[in-house]
Every structure is written in C-alpha cells, then in structure tokens.
MARKOL-458152 format. One record per residue (C-alpha): x, y, z. Coordinates in nm, 2 decimals. Layout:
N
+--------+--------+--------+
!      X !      Y !      Z !
+--------+--------+--------+
!      X !      Y !      Z !
...
+--------+--------+--------+
//
This chain:
450
+--------+--------+--------+
!      X !      Y !      Z !
+--------+--------+--------+
!  -3.10 !   2.48 !  -0.11 !
!  -3.11 !   2.82 !  -0.28 !
!  -2.85 !   2.90 !  -0.54 !
!  -2.75 !   3.22 !  -0.71 !
!  -2.58 !   3.12 !  -1.04 !
!  -2.60 !   3.38 !  -1.31 !
!  -2.77 !   3.31 !  -1.64 !
!  -2.43 !   3.32 !  -1.81 !
!  -2.29 !   3.05 !  -1.56 !
!  -2.59 !   2.83 !  -1.63 !
!  -2.51 !   2.81 !  -1.99 !
!  -2.23 !   2.58 !  -1.89 !
!  -2.38 !   2.22 !  -1.88 !
!  -2.16 !   2.12 !  -1.58 !
!  -2.26 !   2.42 !  -1.37 !
!  -2.62 !   2.37 !  -1.48 !
!  -2.62 !   2.01 !  -1.36 !
!  -2.44 !   2.11 !  -1.03 !
!  -2.70 !   2.38 !  -0.98 !
!  -2.98 !   2.12 !  -1.02 !
!  -2.81 !   1.89 !  -0.77 !
!  -2.75 !   2.16 !  -0.51 !
!  -3.11 !   2.27 !  -0.52 !
!  -3.23 !   1.92 !  -0.43 !
!  -3.04 !   1.94 !  -0.09 !
!  -3.27 !   2.03 !   0.20 !
!  -2.99 !   2.05 !   0.47 !
!  -3.14 !   1.76 !   0.67 !
!  -2.80 !   1.62 !   0.78 !
!  -2.90 !   1.26 !   0.75 !
!  -2.58 !   1.21 !   0.55 !
!  -2.35 !   1.30 !   0.84 !
!  -2.43 !   0.98 !   1.03 !
!  -2.31 !   0.76 !   0.75 !
!  -2.01 !   0.96 !   0.62 !
!  -1.68 !   0.79 !   0.72 !
!  -1.48 !   1.11 !   0.75 !
!  -1.74 !   1.29 !   0.97 !
!  -1.77 !   0.98 !   1.19 !
!  -1.39 !   0.98 !   1.23 !
!  -1.32 !   1.36 !   1.24 !
!  -1.64 !   1.51 !   1.37 !
!  -1.60 !   1.82 !   1.15 !
!  -1.91 !   1.95 !   0.97 !
!  -1.69 !   2.05 !   0.68 !
!  -1.58 !   1.68 !   0.65 !
!  -1.94 !   1.57 !   0.60 !
!  -2.14 !   1.57 !   0.27 !
!  -2.35 !   1.86 !   0.39 !
!  -2.05 !   2.07 !   0.48 !
!  -1.88 !   1.99 !   0.15 !
!  -2.19 !   2.08 !  -0.04 !
!  -2.18 !   2.43 !   0.11 !
!  -1.81 !   2.46 !   0.02 !
!  -1.87 !   2.34 !  -0.34 !
!  -2.17 !   2.57 !  -0.38 !
!  -1.96 !   2.88 !  -0.27 !
!  -1.67 !   2.78 !  -0.49 !
!  -1.88 !   2.72 !  -0.80 !
!  -2.10 !   3.03 !  -0.75 !
!  -1.81 !   3.27 !  -0.69 !
!  -1.61 !   3.14 !  -0.98 !
!  -1.30 !   3.20 !  -0.78 !
!  -1.02 !   2.95 !  -0.73 !
!  -1.08 !   2.75 !  -0.41 !
!  -0.89 !   2.82 !  -0.09 !
!  -0.65 !   2.56 !   0.06 !
!  -0.91 !   2.49 !   0.33 !
!  -1.18 !   2.41 !   0.07 !
!  -0.94 !   2.18 !  -0.12 !
!  -0.84 !   2.00 !   0.20 !
!  -1.20 !   1.91 !   0.29 !
!  -1.29 !   1.81 !  -0.06 !
!  -0.97 !   1.60 !  -0.09 !
!  -1.07 !   1.42 !   0.23 !
!  -1.39 !   1.29 !   0.07 !
!  -1.36 !   0.92 !  -0.02 !
!  -1.64 !   0.93 !  -0.28 !
!  -1.78 !   0.63 !  -0.10 !
!  -2.13 !   0.76 !  -0.19 !
!  -2.27 !   0.63 !   0.14 !
!  -2.44 !   0.97 !   0.16 !
!  -2.63 !   0.90 !  -0.16 !
!  -2.78 !   0.58 !  -0.01 !
!  -2.88 !   0.77 !   0.30 !
!  -3.01 !   1.09 !   0.14 !
!  -3.40 !   1.11 !   0.14 !
!  -3.39 !   1.39 !  -0.12 !
!  -3.19 !   1.20 !  -0.39 !
!  -2.90 !   1.44 !  -0.39 !
!  -2.66 !   1.31 !  -0.66 !
!  -2.35 !   1.39 !  -0.46 !
!  -2.12 !   1.18 !  -0.69 !
!  -2.16 !   1.41 !  -0.99 !
!  -2.14 !   1.72 !  -0.77 !
!  -1.81 !   1.62 !  -0.60 !
!  -1.66 !   1.50 !  -0.93 !
!  -1.74 !   1.85 !  -1.08 !
!  -1.57 !   2.01 !  -0.77 !
!  -1.26 !   1.80 !  -0.81 !
!  -1.23 !   1.89 !  -1.18 !
!  -1.27 !   2.26 !  -1.08 !
!  -1.00 !   2.23 !  -0.82 !
!  -0.76 !   2.05 !  -1.06 !
!  -0.81 !   2.33 !  -1.32 !
!  -0.80 !   2.64 !  -1.09 !
!  -0.59 !   2.55 !  -0.78 !
!  -0.21 !   2.52 !  -0.78 !
!  -0.11 !   2.24 !  -0.53 !
!   0.23 !   2.23 !  -0.37 !
!   0.49 !   2.08 !  -0.61 !
!   0.54 !   1.74 !  -0.43 !
!   0.16 !   1.68 !  -0.44 !
!   0.14 !   1.78 !  -0.81 !
!   0.42 !   1.54 !  -0.88 !
!   0.26 !   1.25 !  -0.69 !
!  -0.07 !   1.29 !  -0.86 !
!   0.09 !   1.31 !  -1.19 !
!   0.29 !   1.00 !  -1.12 !
!  -0.02 !   0.81 !  -1.02 !
!  -0.19 !   0.91 !  -1.34 !
!   0.11 !   0.80 !  -1.54 !
!   0.15 !   0.46 !  -1.37 !
!  -0.17 !   0.31 !  -1.24 !
!  -0.39 !   0.31 !  -1.55 !
!  -0.12 !   0.14 !  -1.76 !
!  -0.04 !  -0.22 !  -1.67 !
!   0.31 !  -0.24 !  -1.82 !
!   0.42 !   0.08 !  -1.64 !
!   0.25 !  -0.03 !  -1.32 !
!   0.42 !  -0.37 !  -1.32 !
!   0.76 !  -0.20 !  -1.37 !
!   0.68 !   0.04 !  -1.08 !
!   0.59 !  -0.25 !  -0.85 !
!   0.92 !  -0.43 !  -0.92 !
!   1.10 !  -0.11 !  -0.84 !
!   0.91 !  -0.08 !  -0.52 !
!   1.12 !  -0.37 !  -0.38 !
!   1.42 !  -0.14 !  -0.37 !
!   1.20 !   0.14 !  -0.24 !
!   1.10 !  -0.07 !   0.07 !
!   1.47 !  -0.11 !   0.16 !
!   1.51 !   0.27 !   0.15 !
!   1.18 !   0.35 !   0.33 !
!   1.34 !   0.39 !   0.67 !
!   1.55 !   0.67 !   0.53 !
!   1.25 !   0.88 !   0.45 !
!   1.21 !   1.18 !   0.68 !
!   0.95 !   1.16 !   0.96 !
!   0.66 !   1.41 !   0.98 !
!   0.66 !   1.48 !   0.61 !
!   0.32 !   1.44 !   0.43 !
!   0.50 !   1.34 !   0.11 !
!   0.71 !   1.08 !   0.30 !
!   0.40 !   0.94 !   0.46 !
!   0.24 !   0.90 !   0.12 !
!   0.54 !   0.73 !  -0.02 !
!   0.55 !   0.49 !   0.27 !
!   0.18 !   0.42 !   0.21 !
!   0.26 !   0.34 !  -0.16 !
!   0.54 !   0.10 !  -0.05 !
!   0.33 !  -0.07 !   0.21 !
!   0.05 !  -0.14 !  -0.04 !
!   0.30 !  -0.28 !  -0.30 !
!   0.29 !  -0.66 !  -0.30 !
!   0.61 !  -0.86 !  -0.21 !
!   0.58 !  -1.05 !  -0.54 !
!   0.41 !  -0.95 !  -0.87 !
!   0.21 !  -1.22 !  -1.04 !
!   0.31 !  -1.32 !  -1.39 !
!   0.09 !  -1.17 !  -1.67 !
!  -0.20 !  -1.39 !  -1.76 !
!  -0.23 !  -1.49 !  -2.13 !
!  -0.61 !  -1.51 !  -2.07 !
!  -0.62 !  -1.13 !  -2.03 !
!  -0.48 !  -1.06 !  -2.38 !
!  -0.72 !  -0.95 !  -2.66 !
!  -0.90 !  -1.26 !  -2.78 !
!  -1.23 !  -1.45 !  -2.78 !
!  -1.28 !  -1.72 !  -2.52 !
!  -1.54 !  -1.96 !  -2.67 !
!  -1.83 !  -2.08 !  -2.47 !
!  -1.83 !  -2.44 !  -2.36 !
!  -2.13 !  -2.62 !  -2.51 !
!  -2.41 !  -2.43 !  -2.67 !
!  -2.35 !  -2.05 !  -2.66 !
!  -2.61 !  -1.88 !  -2.44 !
!  -2.46 !  -1.53 !  -2.45 !
!  -2.17 !  -1.31 !  -2.56 !
!  -2.01 !  -1.05 !  -2.34 !
!  -1.71 !  -0.82 !  -2.33 !
!  -1.49 !  -0.83 !  -2.02 !
!  -1.32 !  -0.52 !  -1.89 !
!  -0.97 !  -0.65 !  -1.82 !
!  -0.88 !  -0.33 !  -1.64 !
!  -0.55 !  -0.19 !  -1.54 !
!  -0.42 !  -0.23 !  -1.18 !
!  -0.62 !  -0.54 !  -1.12 !
!  -0.48 !  -0.73 !  -1.41 !
!  -0.13 !  -0.67 !  -1.26 !
!  -0.21 !  -0.72 !  -0.89 !
!  -0.45 !  -1.01 !  -0.92 !
!  -0.49 !  -1.16 !  -1.27 !
!  -0.66 !  -1.46 !  -1.11 !
!  -0.98 !  -1.25 !  -1.08 !
!  -1.01 !  -1.21 !  -1.46 !
!  -0.91 !  -1.58 !  -1.51 !
!  -1.19 !  -1.69 !  -1.27 !
!  -1.44 !  -1.47 !  -1.44 !
!  -1.35 !  -1.61 !  -1.79 !
!  -1.35 !  -1.97 !  -1.67 !
!  -1.68 !  -1.94 !  -1.49 !
!  -1.87 !  -1.76 !  -1.77 !
!  -1.74 !  -1.98 !  -2.05 !
!  -1.84 !  -2.30 !  -1.85 !
!  -2.19 !  -2.14 !  -1.82 !
!  -2.21 !  -2.11 !  -2.20 !
!  -2.11 !  -1.75 !  -2.23 !
!  -1.86 !  -1.64 !  -2.49 !
!  -1.62 !  -1.38 !  -2.34 !
!  -1.44 !  -1.12 !  -2.56 !
!  -1.14 !  -0.93 !  -2.44 !
!  -1.14 !  -0.66 !  -2.69 !
!  -0.83 !  -0.50 !  -2.84 !
!  -0.79 !  -0.13 !  -2.75 !
!  -0.98 !  -0.14 !  -2.42 !
!  -0.79 !  -0.05 !  -2.09 !
!  -0.84 !   0.15 !  -1.78 !
!  -1.19 !   0.27 !  -1.72 !
!  -1.07 !   0.62 !  -1.64 !
!  -1.19 !   0.63 !  -1.28 !
!  -0.85 !   0.68 !  -1.12 !
!  -0.79 !   1.00 !  -1.33 !
!  -1.16 !   1.10 !  -1.30 !
!  -1.16 !   1.10 !  -0.92 !
!  -0.84 !   1.31 !  -0.91 !
!  -1.02 !   1.57 !  -1.13 !
!  -0.81 !   1.49 !  -1.43 !
!  -1.09 !   1.52 !  -1.68 !
!  -0.90 !   1.50 !  -2.02 !
!  -0.70 !   1.18 !  -1.94 !
!  -1.01 !   1.02 !  -1.79 !
!  -1.22 !   1.09 !  -2.10 !
!  -0.94 !   0.97 !  -2.33 !
!  -0.93 !   0.63 !  -2.15 !
!  -1.31 !   0.60 !  -2.15 !
!  -1.33 !   0.69 !  -2.52 !
!  -1.09 !   0.41 !  -2.60 !
!  -1.31 !   0.16 !  -2.42 !
!  -1.63 !   0.29 !  -2.58 !
!  -1.47 !   0.26 !  -2.92 !
!  -1.35 !  -0.10 !  -2.86 !
!  -1.69 !  -0.22 !  -2.73 !
!  -1.89 !  -0.03 !  -2.99 !
!  -1.70 !  -0.21 !  -3.26 !
!  -1.83 !  -0.53 !  -3.12 !
!  -2.18 !  -0.40 !  -3.07 !
!  -2.21 !  -0.24 !  -3.41 !
!  -1.99 !  -0.43 !  -3.64 !
!  -1.92 !  -0.77 !  -3.47 !
!  -2.14 !  -1.04 !  -3.34 !
!  -2.30 !  -0.81 !  -3.08 !
!  -2.28 !  -0.81 !  -2.70 !
!  -2.53 !  -0.90 !  -2.44 !
!  -2.32 !  -0.72 !  -2.17 !
!  -2.00 !  -0.55 !  -2.08 !
!  -1.90 !  -0.74 !  -1.76 !
!  -1.69 !  -0.56 !  -1.50 !
!  -1.54 !  -0.75 !  -1.20 !
!  -1.40 !  -0.45 !  -1.02 !
!  -1.69 !  -0.26 !  -0.88 !
!  -1.51 !   0.08 !  -0.87 !
!  -1.47 !   0.04 !  -1.25 !
!  -1.83 !  -0.08 !  -1.29 !
!  -1.96 !   0.24 !  -1.13 !
!  -1.75 !   0.44 !  -1.37 !
!  -1.85 !   0.25 !  -1.69 !
!  -2.22 !   0.27 !  -1.59 !
!  -2.18 !   0.65 !  -1.57 !
!  -2.03 !   0.68 !  -1.93 !
!  -2.36 !   0.80 !  -2.06 !
!  -2.36 !   1.09 !  -1.82 !
!  -1.99 !   1.17 !  -1.88 !
!  -2.04 !   1.18 !  -2.26 !
!  -2.38 !   1.35 !  -2.26 !
!  -2.26 !   1.67 !  -2.42 !
!  -2.02 !   1.50 !  -2.66 !
!  -2.10 !   1.51 !  -3.04 !
!  -2.24 !   1.22 !  -3.22 !
!  -2.18 !   0.94 !  -3.23 !
!  -1.99 !   0.94 !  -2.89 !
!  -2.29 !   1.04 !  -2.67 !
!  -2.50 !   0.76 !  -2.83 !
!  -2.23 !   0.50 !  -2.81 !
!  -2.15 !   0.59 !  -2.45 !
!  -2.51 !   0.55 !  -2.35 !
!  -2.53 !   0.21 !  -2.52 !
!  -2.22 !   0.09 !  -2.34 !
!  -2.35 !   0.22 !  -2.00 !
!  -2.69 !   0.05 !  -2.06 !
!  -2.54 !  -0.30 !  -2.10 !
!  -2.26 !  -0.26 !  -1.83 !
!  -2.30 !  -0.52 !  -1.56 !
!  -2.11 !  -0.61 !  -1.24 !
!  -2.00 !  -0.98 !  -1.26 !
!  -2.25 !  -1.07 !  -1.00 !
!  -2.54 !  -0.94 !  -1.22 !
!  -2.40 !  -1.14 !  -1.52 !
!  -2.38 !  -1.46 !  -1.31 !
!  -2.74 !  -1.42 !  -1.20 !
!  -2.86 !  -1.34 !  -1.55 !
!  -2.70 !  -1.66 !  -1.69 !
!  -2.80 !  -1.89 !  -1.41 !
!  -2.50 !  -1.95 !  -1.18 !
!  -2.51 !  -2.29 !  -1.01 !
!  -2.24 !  -2.47 !  -0.81 !
!  -2.11 !  -2.82 !  -0.89 !
!  -1.92 !  -2.89 !  -0.58 !
!  -2.03 !  -2.98 !  -0.23 !
!  -2.05 !  -2.69 !   0.02 !
!  -1.70 !  -2.61 !   0.15 !
!  -1.79 !  -2.58 !   0.51 !
!  -1.65 !  -2.22 !   0.53 !
!  -1.79 !  -1.90 !   0.67 !
!  -1.74 !  -1.58 !   0.46 !
!  -1.74 !  -1.23 !   0.60 !
!  -1.88 !  -1.03 !   0.31 !
!  -1.71 !  -0.69 !   0.26 !
!  -1.95 !  -0.48 !   0.06 !
!  -1.75 !  -0.25 !  -0.16 !
!  -1.88 !   0.11 !  -0.15 !
!  -1.88 !   0.13 !  -0.52 !
!  -2.11 !  -0.18 !  -0.54 !
!  -2.35 !  -0.11 !  -0.25 !
!  -2.37 !   0.27 !  -0.29 !
!  -2.25 !   0.34 !  -0.64 !
!  -2.44 !   0.06 !  -0.82 !
!  -2.70 !  -0.02 !  -0.54 !
!  -2.61 !  -0.39 !  -0.56 !
!  -2.64 !  -0.52 !  -0.21 !
!  -2.81 !  -0.86 !  -0.17 !
!  -2.70 !  -1.03 !  -0.49 !
!  -2.33 !  -1.11 !  -0.41 !
!  -2.43 !  -1.25 !  -0.07 !
!  -2.71 !  -1.46 !  -0.23 !
!  -2.46 !  -1.61 !  -0.48 !
!  -2.22 !  -1.70 !  -0.21 !
!  -2.49 !  -1.87 !  -0.01 !
!  -2.60 !  -2.05 !  -0.33 !
!  -2.24 !  -2.17 !  -0.37 !
!  -2.26 !  -2.33 !  -0.02 !
!  -2.08 !  -2.06 !   0.20 !
!  -2.22 !  -1.94 !   0.53 !
!  -2.22 !  -1.56 !   0.50 !
!  -2.18 !  -1.30 !   0.77 !
!  -2.19 !  -0.92 !   0.76 !
!  -1.97 !  -0.71 !   0.98 !
!  -2.09 !  -0.42 !   1.19 !
!  -2.08 !  -0.08 !   1.01 !
!  -2.10 !  -0.26 !   0.67 !
!  -2.20 !   0.07 !   0.51 !
!  -1.87 !   0.24 !   0.61 !
!  -1.57 !   0.25 !   0.37 !
!  -1.26 !   0.04 !   0.43 !
!  -1.04 !   0.34 !   0.32 !
!  -0.92 !   0.22 !  -0.02 !
!  -1.14 !   0.44 !  -0.25 !
!  -0.92 !   0.43 !  -0.56 !
!  -0.61 !   0.64 !  -0.48 !
!  -0.74 !   0.76 !  -0.14 !
!  -0.52 !   0.53 !   0.06 !
!  -0.22 !   0.68 !  -0.12 !
!  -0.32 !   1.04 !  -0.10 !
!  -0.48 !   1.03 !   0.25 !
!  -0.29 !   0.75 !   0.42 !
!  -0.36 !   0.84 !   0.78 !
!  -0.74 !   0.85 !   0.74 !
!  -0.73 !   0.54 !   0.52 !
!  -0.52 !   0.35 !   0.78 !
!  -0.77 !   0.43 !   1.05 !
!  -1.06 !   0.32 !   0.84 !
!  -0.88 !   0.00 !   0.75 !
!  -0.81 !  -0.09 !   1.11 !
!  -1.18 !  -0.02 !   1.20 !
!  -1.31 !  -0.23 !   0.91 !
!  -1.07 !  -0.52 !   0.98 !
!  -1.17 !  -0.52 !   1.34 !
!  -1.54 !  -0.56 !   1.25 !
!  -1.46 !  -0.83 !   0.99 !
!  -1.25 !  -1.03 !   1.23 !
!  -1.51 !  -1.01 !   1.50 !
!  -1.76 !  -1.20 !   1.28 !
!  -1.53 !  -1.51 !   1.34 !
!  -1.55 !  -1.59 !   0.97 !
!  -1.29 !  -1.80 !   0.80 !
!  -1.22 !  -1.55 !   0.52 !
!  -1.33 !  -1.22 !   0.37 !
!  -1.49 !  -1.19 !   0.03 !
!  -1.52 !  -0.86 !  -0.16 !
!  -1.60 !  -0.75 !  -0.52 !
!  -1.34 !  -0.48 !  -0.57 !
!  -0.97 !  -0.50 !  -0.62 !
!  -0.92 !  -0.18 !  -0.41 !
!  -1.09 !  -0.33 !  -0.10 !
!  -0.90 !  -0.66 !  -0.16 !
!  -0.56 !  -0.48 !  -0.16 !
!  -0.65 !  -0.25 !   0.13 !
!  -0.77 !  -0.54 !   0.36 !
!  -0.50 !  -0.79 !   0.27 !
!  -0.24 !  -0.86 !   0.54 !
!  -0.48 !  -0.89 !   0.83 !
!  -0.57 !  -1.21 !   1.02 !
!  -0.81 !  -1.34 !   0.75 !
!  -0.74 !  -1.42 !   0.38 !
!  -0.92 !  -1.18 !   0.14 !
!  -1.06 !  -1.33 !  -0.18 !
!  -1.26 !  -1.18 !  -0.47 !
!  -1.62 !  -1.31 !  -0.47 !
!  -1.60 !  -1.44 !  -0.83 !
!  -1.29 !  -1.66 !  -0.74 !
!  -1.50 !  -1.83 !  -0.47 !
!  -1.79 !  -1.88 !  -0.70 !
!  -1.56 !  -2.02 !  -0.97 !
!  -1.41 !  -2.27 !  -0.72 !
!  -1.75 !  -2.40 !  -0.62 !
!  -1.84 !  -2.44 !  -0.99 !
!  -1.54 !  -2.65 !  -1.09 !
!  -1.25 !  -2.40 !  -1.09 !
!  -0.93 !  -2.41 !  -0.89 !
!  -0.91 !  -2.33 !  -0.53 !
!  -0.81 !  -1.96 !  -0.48 !
!  -0.45 !  -1.93 !  -0.38 !
!  -0.53 !  -1.69 !  -0.10 !
!  -0.70 !  -1.98 !   0.09 !
!  -0.36 !  -2.12 !   0.16 !
!  -0.38 !  -1.88 !   0.46 !
!  -0.70 !  -2.03 !   0.60 !
!  -0.71 !  -2.07 !   0.98 !
!  -0.63 !  -2.44 !   1.07 !
!  -0.98 !  -2.51 !   1.19 !
!  -1.12 !  -2.38 !   0.86 !
!  -0.87 !  -2.58 !   0.65 !
!  -0.99 !  -2.90 !   0.80 !
!  -1.35 !  -2.81 !   0.73 !
!  -1.28 !  -2.72 !   0.37 !
!  -1.08 !  -3.03 !   0.29 !
!  -1.37 !  -3.21 !   0.10 !
!  -1.40 !  -2.92 !  -0.14 !
!  -1.04 !  -2.86 !  -0.21 !
!  -1.02 !  -3.09 !  -0.51 !
+--------+--------+--------+
//
C-alpha cells in the first residue's frame, strides 16, 4: 500500500511504525474471510482491509476522525484473526491500537459514552472498586426493567448487568503479595500476574495455578505493586493510564529480576493479559532508560500458563476423568500469542477427550470491554460460538481467558479455565463449575472426583 506521510509526520515514532505496517498491506482481502464483524455485517469497512484504509486516511490527514470512522474502528474486536490469516505479515494489532489512541485524543464522543468509558477505566482495573461495583449491580438488576428501550446507553448498561455474577467470590488470601514455596526441590521461580477483574470474578484460577506450579517444584511469587496489565485501558485508546499500570508491573517484576532471587518467567493465566505483557517491549520502546530495557526483559520472559506447565513438565496423577472437553481457543492466545496446540495437548495428557468446535478461529464476542461497548454484536457472536460448542456434544467447555469464560457462562455447558482442569487431574480440587455437569457426564467422572 502506498502512503504519503510527510517527513515531519514520520519523525513521530508511532506514525513511523504505522507507516511501516500500512506499506506491508497488499490489499489481498484474505483477512475478510476470518474477520468476525465482516462475517456478521458484510460491510467492507467492518473488515480489516476496510479499517486499514480508514486508519491510513485518518493518520495521513492529521484531521480528527469522523463519526463514521470511529464507528467502524470501534466495531473491531482486536481478535487479531486477520494477523493469523494475513500472508504479508501486516501487524494489524499495533496499527489499530495507534488508531484508537488517536481517536481518544482527537475525537469528542457523546457524553454518555465518555462517561461509560471513563467508568470502565476507573473500575475494572482495580479489584477493590470492581468488587464494590459488582455488589452494587445486584440493585441495578432490579432496576434494569426501568431502563428506556432503544437507547444505546441503556443497552450497554443492561449488558453490564447481565454479565455481573449473581454472587461475588470471597477474596483469596493466595492472591495477596507473598512467596508460595515450591514443594520438594525447587526447580524454578516465577512471578504470577494476579490480574484485576479475574482475581475478583474467579480467584480459583490463580489458586489452581499456584497449587499446580508449587506441586511441580516451582516457587511462585505474587509481587507487591503489580496489578492490572493495562490492556483494558490500552484497547480503549487510553494510553497514559495503560502505561501507568504497565509501568507498575514492570517495576515490581524488575525488582525480583534485578535485586531478588531472579525469575525464570512471568506467568500469566489470562491470555488477553499475556498478549499485553508480551508486548511491553514494543510499548516502552521509546521510553528512556532503564524502562525500555526493563520492559523488554519482562516481555522476553512472559509466558502463558500453558507454556510454563510444558516447560516444567506437567504430568497428571489421577486416572482419566472420562470427560470430553470442547476447547474454546481464546483469540488472544491463538492469534495474539500464536499458541494453538499446547493447551489441547495438555488437556489430552491429563486424560480428557478434546473436541474443537466449528469456526474455532472466530471470536466469542468478549474481547475485553467489547461485550460492554458493543453488546449487540457481542451477543450475536456469543450465540454463534455457544451453538458450535454445544454441537460438539462435549461435557464441558475449557478456555484460557477470563473474558471468554465470563462471556460463555450461562449456556448449556459449564465453562472452566484450562488450568483448573489440569490442577484437578494433578491432585487439586474438583472445579466448582463442574457441579453443572450433565448427568451422563457426572456418572462418567465419578472415579476422578476425589
């Protein structure tokens, strides 16, 4: 693709990088076939190729985007399926992130939308605030029928209330800053990203990760000062808050790398967060020393939990459970991190039969805050994904991302994080979600329930 940025524009490192990305696109259109919004809406401007044209025009002109441009960029899930499909290696993730930052800085959204985005940024990355908001959502559900029909804002509020759980789990003491000692001889030492929304919605995921790794001889550090990875703000174009959160994590983990006992890895068990942490080196590339170097070191040792389990030799200790798992490949894992076979291989090693649904490459509609900001499209994608998962005739759904888990809960099948199943088969407790197993599967799993 030809571009016409001026030499003055190209002195900006973000524009320079976007120019490089734009020039790799050859207009082939392969990306349209695997883009969820194009598949649903059939609009070229809701495909990666169409959005690339819109972004190019916006960045080259230097003018604030029009509402139409914003609408089509907002509809992008950042699922990154286009990056897996693209034969030319177009790094669409960095391009659309730059576009969102530009929109946030130059476009004035309607007041209700500004307030909603601000509210999400104030609540979701902060566990204590988020927990309080979920408790308040109980009252909100009672008032939901009073919201006016046909209002975009009302639909978004309804989506938030639908996704809020009926009960909020108690905080887990295992997620507090501390060192979890390895059982037996220490074979490794890792830091765990405890995260933000996940530690409120499903603390059992971090608990399973810690139990499993420590039984494998890996010391797990939950560092003081770490928190949200910054992805939620980053994908809303809120650059400064995202960098502030990322900087806190880099500082916390660098203290262990440089001044502590060292780290073999930073383990992340929410794949959306993992994609973000692995990109810290790029995000901080223009930052002054020592931040650029520290960010690059953190990114280099960041691992999805499946990678860490493979590295340290995961092995089950229980008999196969007699259950069939439908594996939901989170977009951030299969497209963002290019981890596809490993989680399925680990589940098979643990004794599960594994099935993949049709259209496994398409997003479930969660995509960070997408199911809150674009509830209609997200609901359509959810229904489509659940239909494919249920047609596998599996007993349960396994996924590696809290967003997918939340989005797909409430269907016919229980949804469990992959690491909870692996922990169970290696001596941990049975995941609570399996209380909803179909009766036929419950009988088959009985020998493994202990």
